[in-house]
N, C-alpha and C positions, 0 to 999 in steps of 0.2 A: 204735198198731198200724199197720203198713204193709201195703198190699195185697200179697198173695203169689201168688194164682192165681184163675182163674175156671173152674169146671167146668160144662160144658153139661149140663143136666138132661134126662132122658127121661121120656115119659109112660108109662102102664101098658102100651102096646103096644110099647115099646122105641124109639119115634121121638123125635128131639130135639124138645123142646117150645118152644124159643126162649128159655127162661129160663136164668139162670145162678145158680150158687151161688158166692158170693165167699168167699175165705178170706184171712185176715190173719195176720201174724206175732204172736208172743206180746206181751202188753202189757209195757211198761217203765215204771218209776216215774221221773217227771221233775217238778222243781219250777220254777215260774215265777210271774210276776206276771200275774194275769188281771183284765181289766177289761171292762165292758160298754160303755165309752165308745167312740164311733166317731171322735172328734176334732172339731175345729172348723175354721173356714175357714183358719186358719193352719197346722193340722197334720192333714192328711188323707192319711195315709201310703199308703193303697191306692186313692186316687182317690174320686170321688163316685158312680160308677156301681156299684161292687162292693157287694153286699148281704151283710153279715156280722153276726153277733150279738155276738161278743166278740173282743178281741185278747189275745194272750198274749206276754209278753216273757220270753225265756230268755237267761240269761247265756252269752256265748260264741257261736261260729259252728260250722258243720259238724255240726249235729245230724242224727241218722238219722231225720228227719221229712220227708215229702214232701207235695206237694199231693195230696189224697185220703187222707192218713193219718187214722185214726179215733182219737178221744181220749175218755177218761172224765174229765169235768170236774165236773158236778153230781151224778151218780150214780156212785160209785166201786165199786159192786158188780160184780165181774168176771164174775159169772154172767149179768148182763144184757148187752145189746148196748151198744156205746159210744154216747154221747149227742151228740158233736160230730164234725165233719169239717173238716179243714184245707182251705181253698180258696186261700190265698195265703201265700207266705213272703217275707219281706224280711230279708236278711242285711246287717248293718251292720258297722262296724269291730270292735266288741266285744260285740254282742248280736244276737239273732235275734227278729223279730216275726212272729207268726202271726195270720192272720185266720181265724176259725172260724165255722161255721154250725151251728145246732142241727139234729140229725137227727130227722125226724118218724118216730115209731115206730108 
C-alpha cells in the first residue's frame, strides 16, 4: 500500500488538532523472498547504521513500491493495519531489495 493522502483532523470545536489521518492505496498481492537476516560484514547492502527487521527480494525492477509503503507480511488479514513499512529500496540489474521495519501497533 502506497501513501495516498494526509487529512488534517479537527477537534470537537472544529479547530485543527495537529493530528493527521493518513490514507493509502489498495493493497496489491506481491510475492518475494523474505528474510530476517541483516547480512554480514561482506554483504551489508543498506549499511551498518540503518535499523531494519527484514529484507525482501523481488524479481525485476520498477515496482510500484516506495519508501514509506506499508506491507502485510506476518499478518495477511487486510482488515488489520499493515505490519511493516518500507524504509529503503535498492534496485539492481534484475531484482529489487527492500529493507522493512515492523510497525508498532
